[in-house]
N, C-alpha and C positions, 0 to 999 in steps of 0.2 A: 483790501482794503482799492477805493473806487477809486481811477484818474480825477472824476472830482472833491471825494471826499481831502486828497493828496495837494490838491490847488485850494481846497477849501480851508485846513489846516495851514498850507504855506500863506493865504493873504490875513488868516491869523497872526499867526508869528511874525510876519514882515510889515501886511496892512498896504503888503503889495495885492494887484488884483494882477492876474494873468496876462492883460495890456497893460499893466507895465514894466511886469519882466522882459515882456518882446520888445518894448521900445529901450528897455535899459539894455536886454540886447542885443540891440542894433549901436549903437553908444556906445555900448566896450567894441563894439567889430566883430561880432560873434552873429548875426542875426541881419540878413540885408531881405528889404519885401515880402520881410512876415516872416520868413523861414531860411533852417542855420545855413551858413557856408560852407560847401564842402568841403575846403579846406578847414574845416574849427574840428576841433575832434571834444569827446565829449566830457574827457579832464580837464579840459582850461575851463569848461566851465563848472562844472565842480568844482574846482580852485576853487573859482570864484564867489559860490554860491554859497558855499562851507566859512571864506574869507569873511566876507564882508555881510553877510545873512546870515550864518551860521546853519545855515541846511545845512540836516544831516546827508548818506550818500543819497535816501530814499529819494528822500524830495527834493534834491537836486535832479536824479536824475529824471524826476515826476516835467518838472520844467525843462533839460534835454527833449523832451519829446512832446515838450511844448512845440518848442524851437523848432523838432522837425514835422511837424505839425498837427498833433494831434491836440483832438479841442473834443476829446466825450471820453 
């Protein structure tokens, strides 16, 4: 599955766009200036996404990659 397909599936499940998740990541303190803060661990984000959005591990890791700067 392509990165874009992961993002499309996440949006279909949650109704949230990648930009929405970036804004939520900033609000949660994981992201600053559109990029993952260096002291934040992937496991923290995965736990949040599984808990709040019922995402599986692979889809949560796609959001982590988005926070790290992957865009395509």
